Every structure is written in C-alpha cells, then in structure tokens.
C-alpha positions in Angstrom: -65.9 58.7 -19.8 -62.4 58.1 -20.8 -61.1 59.2 -17.3 -63.7 56.7 -15.7 -62.4 53.6 -18.2 -58.6 54.5 -17.2 -59.5 54.3 -13.7 -61.5 51.2 -13.9 -58.7 49.5 -15.7 -56.1 50.7 -12.9 -58.7 49.4 -10.3 -58.7 45.9 -12.1 -55.2 45.5 -12.0 -54.7 46.1 -8.4 -57.2 43.7 -7.8 -55.6 41.0 -9.9 -52.1 41.5 -8.1 -53.5 41.3 -4.7 -55.4 37.6 -6.2 -51.9 36.4 -6.8 -50.5 38.0 -3.9 -53.1 36.2 -1.4 -52.2 32.3 -2.2 -49.0 30.8 -3.2 -51.0 27.9 -4.8 -50.6 25.6 -1.8 -53.2 27.5 0.5 -50.4 29.8 2.0 -51.2 33.6 2.3 -47.8 35.1 0.9 -47.4 38.2 2.6 -48.1 36.1 5.9 -46.0 33.1 4.9 -43.2 35.2 4.0 -43.2 36.9 7.4 -43.4 33.6 8.9 -40.6 31.8 6.5 -43.3 29.0 5.5 -43.5 29.9 1.7 -43.0 26.7 -0.4 -40.9 27.3 -3.8 -43.1 24.0 -5.2 -40.2 21.3 -4.4 -40.7 21.1 -0.8 -38.4 23.8 0.1 -39.3 26.6 2.4 -38.3 30.0 1.2 -36.7 32.2 3.9 -38.3 34.7 5.7 -38.5 38.5 4.9 -34.9 39.8 5.9 -33.0 36.6 5.5 -30.6 35.7 2.3 -32.2 34.0 -0.5 -29.0 32.1 -1.5 -26.5 30.0 0.8 -23.0 30.8 1.1 -20.6 29.0 -1.7 -19.3 26.5 1.5 -22.7 25.9 2.9 -24.3 25.0 -0.7 -21.5 22.6 -1.6 -21.6 20.9 1.8 -25.5 20.9 1.3 -25.2 19.6 -2.1 -22.6 16.8 -1.5 -24.6 15.5 1.5 -27.8 15.2 -0.2 -26.1 13.2 -3.4 -24.1 11.1 -1.1 -25.9 10.1 2.4 -29.3 12.2 2.3 -27.7 14.5 4.9 -27.1 18.1 4.4 -24.0 18.0 7.0 -22.1 14.6 5.7 -19.3 16.4 3.9 -17.0 13.9 2.6 -13.6 14.3 5.0 -10.3 15.2 3.4 -8.3 12.5 5.3 -9.1 8.9 6.1 -7.4 6.2 8.4 -7.6 2.7 7.1 -5.9 -1.0 7.1 -3.1 -1.8 4.9 -2.5 -5.8 3.5 -0.1 -6.6 1.1 0.9 -10.2 0.3 3.0 -11.6 -2.9 6.1 -12.9 -3.7 9.8 -12.3 -3.1 13.3 -12.6 -5.2 16.8 -12.2 -4.9 18.3 -9.3 -7.3 22.2 -8.3 -7.7 23.0 -11.8 -6.8 26.8 -12.5 -7.3 27.9 -14.5 -10.3 31.8 -15.3 -9.2 32.0 -19.5 -9.7 33.4 -19.5 -5.9 30.7 -17.9 -4.5 28.2 -19.8 -6.3 30.0 -22.9 -5.6 29.9 -22.1 -1.7 26.1 -20.8 -1.6 24.7 -22.0 -5.1 23.0 -20.3 -7.6 20.7 -17.4 -7.4 17.1 -19.7 -7.0 16.0 -17.8 -4.2 12.3 -17.4 -4.1 9.7 -16.8 -1.5 6.5 -14.9 -0.1 6.4 -11.4 1.3 3.5 -10.2 3.8 2.7 -6.8 5.0 0.2 -5.7 7.5 -0.5 -2.3 9.1 -2.4 1.2 8.8 -2.8 3.6 5.9 -3.4 7.2 5.8 -5.1 9.1 3.0 -4.7 12.8 2.6 -6.2 14.8 -0.4 -3.5 17.5 -1.7 -6.0 18.3 -4.3 -8.9 16.7 -6.1 -6.6 14.0 -7.8 -3.5 13.9 -6.0 -2.9 12.2 -2.7 -0.4 11.4 -0.1 -0.7 8.0 1.2 1.6 7.2 4.0 1.8 3.8 5.6 3.2 2.1 8.6 3.6 -1.8 8.4 5.0 -4.9 10.3 6.4 -6.6 7.3 7.9 -10.6 6.9 9.8 -12.0 4.0 10.7 -15.8 3.5 13.3 -16.9 1.1 14.1 -20.4 0.3 16.6 -22.5 -2.0 17.5 -25.9 -2.7 21.6 -26.0 -2.8 22.3 -28.8 -4.7 25.4 -31.1 -3.5 25.6 -29.1 -0.2 29.5 -29.0 -0.7 29.8 -25.4 0.0 28.2 -25.6 3.4 29.9 -29.1 4.8 32.2 -31.2 2.8 30.9 -34.2 5.0 27.3 -33.6 3.4 28.9 -33.0 -0.1 26.7 -36.0 -1.7 23.4 -34.5 -0.1 21.1 -31.7 -0.6 20.3 -28.4 1.8 17.1 -26.7 1.8 18.2 -23.1 2.7 15.6 -21.0 4.3 16.0 -17.5 5.8 13.2 -15.2 7.3 13.7 -11.6 8.0 11.0 -9.2 9.9 11.0 -5.4 9.7 8.9 -2.3 10.3 8.6 -0.7 6.8 7.2 3.0 6.3 6.1 3.5 2.4 5.6 6.8 1.8 3.4 7.2 -1.3 2.1 9.7 -3.9 -1.1 8.7 -5.8 -2.6 10.0 -8.8 -6.6 9.2 -8.4 -9.1 9.3 -11.0 -12.8 8.1 -10.8 -11.8 4.1 -10.5 -7.9 4.0 -11.2 -4.9 5.1 -9.2 -1.1 5.1 -10.0 1.4 5.5 -7.1 5.0 5.9 -6.5 7.1 6.5 -3.7 10.0 5.2 -1.4 9.8 2.8 1.6 11.9 2.9 4.4 12.4 -0.5 6.2 13.9 -1.2 9.6 14.9 -4.9 9.9 14.5 -6.0 13.2 15.2 -9.7 13.6 15.9 -13.0 11.4 15.7 -16.8 11.2 17.8 -18.9 9.3 18.0 -22.6 9.2 19.3 -25.6 6.8 17.7 -28.9 6.3 19.5 -31.7 4.9 18.2 -34.1 2.9 19.0 -37.1 0.5 19.8 -36.7 -3.3 16.2 -37.9 -3.7 14.8 -35.0 -1.8 13.5 -37.2 1.2 14.5 -35.7 4.7 17.3 -37.3 6.5 16.3 -38.6 10.3 18.3 -39.1 13.3 17.5 -40.2 16.8 17.7 -37.4 19.5 18.7 -38.0 23.2 15.1 -38.7 23.9 15.0 -41.4 21.4 12.8 -39.6 19.2 13.1 -39.5 15.4 13.9 -35.9 14.1 14.7 -34.1 10.9 18.0 -33.0 10.3 17.5 -29.2 10.4 20.2 -27.0 11.7 19.7 -23.5 13.3 22.1 -21.2 11.9 20.7 -17.7 12.7 24.3 -16.4 13.7 25.5 -17.0 10.0 23.0 -14.6 8.5 23.3 -11.1 9.4 21.4 -8.1 7.6 21.6 -4.4 7.5 19.3 -2.5 9.9 18.2 0.2 7.5 16.9 -0.6 3.9 15.1 2.2 1.5 13.4 0.7 -1.3 11.4 2.5 -4.5 7.8 1.5 -4.8 5.3 1.7 -7.6 2.0 0.5 -8.4 -1.7 0.8 -10.0 -5.0 -0.4 -8.8 -8.6 0.6 -8.6 -10.6 2.2 -5.7 -14.3 1.1 -4.8 -16.9 1.6 -2.1 -18.1 -1.3 -0.6 -20.5 -1.5 2.7 -20.0 2.6 2.8 -16.4 2.0 2.9 -13.4 3.1 0.6 -11.4 0.1 -0.6 -8.5 -0.3 -2.6 -7.2 -3.1 -4.8 -3.9 -3.0 -6.3 -0.8 -4.5 -7.6 2.6 -2.9 -6.2 6.3 -3.7 -6.9 9.1 -2.9 -4.4 12.7 -2.9 -5.2 15.8 -2.4 -2.7 18.2 0.3 -3.4 20.8 -1.5 -1.4 22.1 -4.8 -0.5 20.6 -6.5 2.3 23.8 -8.5 3.7 25.5 -7.3 6.5 28.2 -9.3 5.5 28.6 -8.3 2.1 32.4 -9.1 1.3 33.6 -12.8 1.0 37.1 -13.5 0.5 38.6 -16.4 -1.2 42.4 -17.6 -1.6 43.7 -18.2 -5.0 47.2 -20.1 -5.9 47.9 -18.9 -9.5 51.1 -19.2 -11.6 53.7 -16.5 -12.2 54.6 -16.3 -15.7 57.5 -18.4 -17.1 59.1 -19.1 -13.8 56.0 -21.4 -12.8 55.9 -19.4 -9.2 52.7 -19.9 -7.5 51.4 -17.0 -6.0 48.7 -17.1 -2.8 46.1 -14.4 -4.0 43.3 -13.1 -2.1 40.0 -12.5 -4.1 37.2 -10.6 -2.6 33.8 -11.0 -3.8 30.9 -8.2 -2.8 27.5 -9.5 -2.0 25.1 -6.8 -2.8 22.0 -9.3 -3.1 18.7 -7.2 -2.6 15.2 -8.1 -2.6 12.5 -7.6 -5.0 9.0 -8.1 -4.3 5.6 -8.1 -6.3 2.7 -7.6 -3.8 -1.3 -7.8 -4.1 -2.4 -5.0 -2.2 -6.0 -4.3 -0.4 -6.7 -1.4 1.4 -10.0 -0.6 3.8 -10.7 3.0 4.8 -13.0 4.2 7.6 
C-alpha cells in the first residue's frame, strides 16, 4: 500500500510538470516554441531558441538600450562626434592702448568701441562622457570706431572739426576649445589662432556739432567728406588669443544646440606699425641749451571681444 502511494505521488508530480511545460500562458507550447524561438517573456519579447545565447553582449545591450530610450530604434547609437554651424556676435574694445600725451594728441583717447562677428563650422568630439574637444574654423569681422575731438592730430587744417575714425578688419580664426560638459551647462576654454587677411579704414570729417561736412564732386553731386585711409592702418597677420566661456546645451527639433557667452582676449598687439617717434625740444640744465630728443612710444593696442555664441550640431 505504501509503495502504491509513493508511485501515485511521483506520477502526479510528472503530470504536473508536463502540464506547466505544455503552455507558457499565451497559447504557446513551450518545448516547440523554444525550438522555434517564439516563446514570449510576458513583455512582448521573444526568448531565443535553444542553442542561442540568453543575453546580448555589453556593447549590443548598451546600443539597444540607448536607441530604445532616445529614438525607438535599437541601432541609433549617439555618435561620438558632430559637425555643426557656429555663430558668434558681440562687442569689441581696444585694450593696452598707449597713454602718452603726444600719442593721444595725435590719435585721440581710447574711446574705441565696435562690433565683432564670427561665422563658420564647429566640430564636437567627446574625449570622455564630460570632456569634449570643440575646434572651429570661422570667418571673422571686427568693426571699430571712435570720434576724435578736435581733429588736430589728423590734419591741422581741420583742427576745429571732428573726425569719425572707423576701422574694419577681416580674418580667418581657428578656436581650439576644451569643454567641460554637464547635463545642461558647459564651461569652455582654449586658444584662438587668427589670421588677418584684409582691412578697411576711413575718416569722416564733421562739424563741431556732429553734422556731416558736404562737398560737390566733379559730377556736381553732393558728397560726404570721407577719406579712404587704408594705407595708414596695417595690422599683423597672425594674432593668438585666449578664449573662455560658459553656456547651456539643449535639443531642439532633433538637433543639439549651444547658447553661451564667450570672452576673447588678444595676446599681442594688432598694429603692424607699433612704434611712433616724437621729436622733443628740452632744456639742458643751467646752461639753458635746447636739446633735440627723439621719444619712442610703443603701440601695443590689442582687441578684447565679448560675444554671444550659438551653435547647431547635426
């Protein structure tokens, strides 16, 4: 009797296992479904068939996870590098301007102010999850102007008038930036290599009240009194600068965008003619003898710019 009961229990256990083995709860016969690779895990995923690995490799799993969470596709892994468009626009000022009184009498005080614009391409490369290398290549333009009161330094004949002195330089500049990137905020710093390619320079004479001086040209037309002075302003070809900035990164329309503030400071003077010589008559002690002395004033004027930066990466 005891043996019969044990045999009955074993038979019931086998029947129970077979019962669970017959169906996975979704109408699939498990042994057959496993052979065909159609077993459902309850979340819409088909388990692999017999003989296939249960788990993906780490790289496949990471790629699948990123793709499903960002674009719904298992093969849309985010690239490590992106190419984009760079736009920078802001204000420019003159720094390291000479303070010598003879220089100021000739060229005026440091009241230079203007605008700067950069337009070009930017490349974003991830060195690691938070550190990026972001080089750029831009076409740049800087416009500066000042109003010289008195105009005596430009031309003695126009001493009672004013002169609006405007200068524009054009360059190709290459910022090489390192960026520390968090979820939404970034800090950046680096060096910019600028290659100046052309300049414009002109004087516009005005009356003391600021109204423009007019003249009649050879065709009988009234013109503003503006003089082209490109030959008077020569700048160095190569100017290195230090760059620093901060900003925020965000996504818009499926594109990566940056919006930030950037400071650019030249490391050397821009003037090619960087020395002015002035002759002075001085007294020599008690003998009341005049001496003719040449004074050299170094002009190390450089540019300082503040720009609002906008990048779009594809």
